[in-house]
Legacy VTK file of the C-alpha trace (Angstrom):
# vtk DataFile Version 3.0
C-alpha trace
ASCII
DATASET POLYDATA
POINTS 263 float
-20.951 -9.073 -11.094
-18.935 -10.809 -12.902
-14.987 -11.627 -11.216
-12.809 -13.654 -13.250
-9.940 -15.193 -11.172
-6.453 -14.222 -11.733
-3.368 -16.434 -10.622
-0.137 -15.340 -11.113
1.521 -18.929 -12.674
4.602 -20.487 -11.792
6.383 -18.823 -14.862
5.982 -15.568 -12.601
7.232 -16.793 -9.620
10.321 -18.156 -10.654
12.545 -15.962 -8.847
12.468 -15.169 -5.124
11.952 -11.358 -5.999
8.705 -10.986 -7.547
9.804 -7.868 -10.104
6.210 -5.973 -11.546
7.487 -4.260 -14.480
7.690 0.195 -15.559
5.245 2.293 -14.916
4.559 2.862 -19.145
1.808 5.685 -18.605
2.407 9.753 -18.460
2.871 10.514 -15.242
0.185 12.145 -13.773
1.601 12.368 -9.768
5.480 11.753 -8.397
5.950 11.240 -4.724
8.901 14.397 -5.397
7.276 16.497 -6.752
3.963 16.425 -5.487
4.111 16.139 -2.059
6.497 19.330 -0.936
8.943 19.236 1.470
7.566 20.733 4.118
4.643 18.527 4.060
6.819 15.701 4.355
8.606 17.714 7.449
5.041 17.572 9.234
4.421 14.017 8.486
8.246 12.656 9.790
7.416 15.105 12.416
3.894 12.708 13.610
5.185 10.365 13.342
8.206 10.257 15.177
5.386 10.769 17.961
2.773 8.914 16.797
2.645 4.708 16.963
1.120 2.944 13.923
1.878 0.741 12.196
0.280 0.524 8.572
1.408 4.261 9.183
5.092 4.086 9.852
5.359 0.333 6.670
3.714 3.195 4.119
6.424 5.613 4.922
8.521 3.551 4.868
8.132 2.001 1.535
7.299 5.260 -0.206
10.092 7.345 2.327
12.530 4.385 2.305
15.893 6.555 3.401
13.790 8.640 6.208
14.165 7.463 10.034
11.743 7.169 12.399
12.873 7.514 16.385
10.640 5.121 17.499
10.981 2.221 14.620
14.478 1.307 16.256
12.706 0.969 19.448
13.489 -2.391 21.606
10.645 -2.292 23.183
8.845 -1.647 19.359
10.080 -4.122 18.016
8.599 -6.754 20.917
4.624 -4.859 20.696
3.819 -4.858 16.929
5.315 -8.872 16.788
3.390 -9.342 20.170
0.255 -8.034 18.496
0.998 -10.416 15.325
1.652 -13.584 17.135
-1.646 -12.801 18.965
-4.022 -12.075 16.750
-2.776 -15.262 14.879
-3.456 -16.834 18.425
-6.916 -15.982 18.194
-7.534 -17.287 14.813
-8.027 -14.071 13.027
-7.123 -14.284 9.951
-8.477 -11.546 7.917
-7.036 -8.416 10.661
-3.030 -10.933 10.368
-2.479 -9.481 6.428
-2.079 -5.764 7.390
-0.152 -6.300 11.137
2.674 -8.935 9.058
2.709 -6.577 5.698
4.289 -3.400 8.287
5.828 -5.651 10.504
7.458 -7.315 7.416
8.530 -3.523 5.905
9.929 -2.539 8.734
11.220 -5.589 10.882
12.183 -7.925 8.046
14.606 -10.598 10.168
11.691 -10.564 12.583
8.537 -11.235 10.573
10.261 -14.544 9.192
11.559 -15.459 12.472
7.568 -15.314 13.114
6.678 -18.119 10.624
3.905 -16.909 9.030
4.140 -19.605 6.269
3.383 -21.841 8.193
-0.204 -20.461 8.119
-0.559 -20.396 4.371
-3.887 -22.404 3.942
-6.025 -20.142 6.733
-4.662 -17.151 5.314
-5.779 -17.789 2.216
-9.203 -19.423 3.376
-10.246 -15.900 5.219
-9.540 -14.364 1.542
-12.290 -16.445 0.350
-14.679 -15.134 2.875
-17.479 -13.177 2.925
-16.631 -9.435 2.503
-16.632 -6.893 0.232
-14.625 -7.090 -3.145
-11.894 -4.379 -2.784
-10.985 -5.116 0.833
-10.873 -8.504 -0.805
-8.180 -6.958 -3.401
-6.105 -5.095 -0.553
-6.155 -8.458 1.479
-5.562 -9.755 -1.520
-2.069 -7.144 -2.036
-1.117 -8.367 1.427
-0.666 -11.253 0.639
1.436 -10.876 -2.185
3.783 -8.425 -1.293
3.909 -11.026 2.188
4.722 -13.891 0.253
5.377 -13.643 -3.491
6.453 -17.622 -4.661
3.459 -18.276 -3.134
0.998 -16.681 -4.734
-0.719 -18.261 -6.841
-2.009 -20.194 -3.540
-4.843 -17.471 -2.802
-6.935 -17.237 -6.518
-7.247 -14.218 -6.229
-10.260 -13.104 -7.318
-10.589 -9.678 -10.287
-13.706 -7.696 -10.717
-14.415 -6.968 -14.718
-15.616 -3.709 -13.852
-14.337 -0.486 -12.182
-14.759 0.697 -9.197
-16.708 4.177 -9.312
-14.724 7.372 -7.864
-16.482 7.866 -4.861
-13.579 8.298 -2.120
-10.110 8.269 -2.504
-8.696 6.306 -0.545
-10.851 3.595 -1.672
-10.739 3.938 -5.403
-6.536 4.737 -5.019
-6.152 1.256 -2.554
-8.241 -0.745 -5.067
-6.297 1.204 -7.817
-3.088 0.245 -5.980
-3.435 -3.838 -5.213
-5.371 -3.856 -8.730
-1.009 -3.135 -10.146
0.737 -5.930 -7.700
-2.467 -8.372 -7.953
-3.278 -8.146 -11.408
-1.188 -6.233 -13.148
-1.924 -6.339 -17.024
-5.876 -5.665 -16.213
-4.408 -2.597 -14.416
-2.209 -1.221 -17.757
-5.422 -1.633 -19.169
-7.238 0.551 -17.175
-4.896 3.167 -15.546
-6.366 5.489 -13.590
-7.985 8.775 -15.444
-5.716 12.392 -15.463
-9.653 13.711 -13.916
-9.305 10.838 -10.687
-5.763 11.932 -10.820
-6.510 15.555 -10.131
-9.396 13.715 -7.296
-6.312 12.570 -5.359
-4.477 14.747 -5.399
-6.792 17.727 -3.636
-8.539 15.399 -1.500
-3.975 14.996 -0.186
-4.174 18.565 0.570
-7.535 18.615 1.695
-6.842 15.915 4.031
-3.018 17.526 4.628
-3.868 20.897 4.883
-6.815 19.582 7.147
-5.182 18.173 9.984
-7.374 18.458 13.165
-6.383 15.253 14.391
-4.081 12.586 14.395
-6.725 10.333 11.806
-5.933 13.030 8.391
-2.639 12.334 8.638
-2.935 8.827 9.263
-5.309 9.062 6.119
-3.011 11.349 4.179
0.255 8.905 4.186
-2.491 5.865 3.322
-3.722 7.800 0.266
-0.064 8.724 -0.021
1.440 5.572 -0.023
-1.055 4.056 -2.734
-0.391 6.977 -5.454
3.543 6.569 -5.502
2.660 2.434 -5.461
0.131 3.104 -8.743
2.337 5.991 -10.119
6.222 3.967 -9.411
7.686 3.556 -12.329
8.818 0.087 -10.783
7.763 -2.332 -8.229
9.830 -4.740 -6.600
8.855 -7.382 -3.915
11.239 -8.646 -2.270
12.402 -10.082 1.366
12.153 -6.241 2.415
8.883 -6.160 1.083
7.729 -3.746 -1.519
10.519 -1.745 -2.652
9.748 1.360 -4.601
10.990 3.142 -7.850
10.261 6.552 -7.954
11.681 9.190 -10.594
13.233 11.984 -9.002
10.677 14.542 -10.852
10.410 18.945 -10.238
11.315 19.815 -7.469
8.634 20.680 -5.573
6.603 24.079 -5.201
5.324 25.318 -1.584
1.680 23.906 -1.985
-0.664 26.916 -3.267
-3.798 26.784 -4.491
-5.644 23.755 -4.670
-6.775 22.593 -8.723
-10.094 23.868 -8.796
-13.438 21.878 -9.368
-16.773 23.060 -10.983
-19.829 23.544 -8.283
-23.326 22.688 -9.370
LINES 1 264
263 0 1 2 3 4 5 6 7 8 9 10 11 12 13 14 15 16 17 18 19 20 21 22 23 24 25 26 27 28 29 30 31 32 33 34 35 36 37 38 39 40 41 42 43 44 45 46 47 48 49 50 51 52 53 54 55 56 57 58 59 60 61 62 63 64 65 66 67 68 69 70 71 72 73 74 75 76 77 78 79 80 81 82 83 84 85 86 87 88 89 90 91 92 93 94 95 96 97 98 99 100 101 102 103 104 105 106 107 108 109 110 111 112 113 114 115 116 117 118 119 120 121 122 123 124 125 126 127 128 129 130 131 132 133 134 135 136 137 138 139 140 141 142 143 144 145 146 147 148 149 150 151 152 153 154 155 156 157 158 159 160 161 162 163 164 165 166 167 168 169 170 171 172 173 174 175 176 177 178 179 180 181 182 183 184 185 186 187 188 189 190 191 192 193 194 195 196 197 198 199 200 201 202 203 204 205 206 207 208 209 210 211 212 213 214 215 216 217 218 219 220 221 222 223 224 225 226 227 228 229 230 231 232 233 234 235 236 237 238 239 240 241 242 243 244 245 246 247 248 249 250 251 252 253 254 255 256 257 258 259 260 261 262
């Protein structure tokens, strides 16, 4: 499969806050319209009793006004900081960006104090390692949000072909990452109406299933990815990823799920 390098040039990076522009495509999904207040309430209630760094950071991104008691506990801050430092001490650089991104989104001051910028060479080397291209572009997204003014160091490879839609989280994760890492390529290959229907359908299935914590966490991650893809504007700042979401119409109570033909 042909791969091209997509590197943000210096003109893209001459400001501290990286602004990735306004969404031009018509909205097939809106966080404020397609996820009901009742669903948000259930998700928020779940997250006040379950500790997941990534899920809390994802919710902080797509629901910045919501407060979670567990985030404000001093012990929580120290635990995530200790976990990040432990990964760094073990040279597990491939796992570092995910926890570091959660820390930046939840505790930006504490993240800055870690001094991870001194380890950019190790992170760039990890990005070049052997692993799936979808995972690589997701790691590239994490690194770009962590260090927007150092993105040129990572020399992100970008797929020339779109991945086939197989699983909502994998496809949505690729498109969300592509929008941040390679916005021009994202604009040329927007998510189709059919794929939006599939992603929204799978979100509702995950939400209604809710047999265990994994279902909640998968639903949150999918909402996070769809929020990035559909955001009117994306901005990367010292506080992490900031999305501009239109108010949308008030969400209606979740009713019948979208219908798909079976063969």
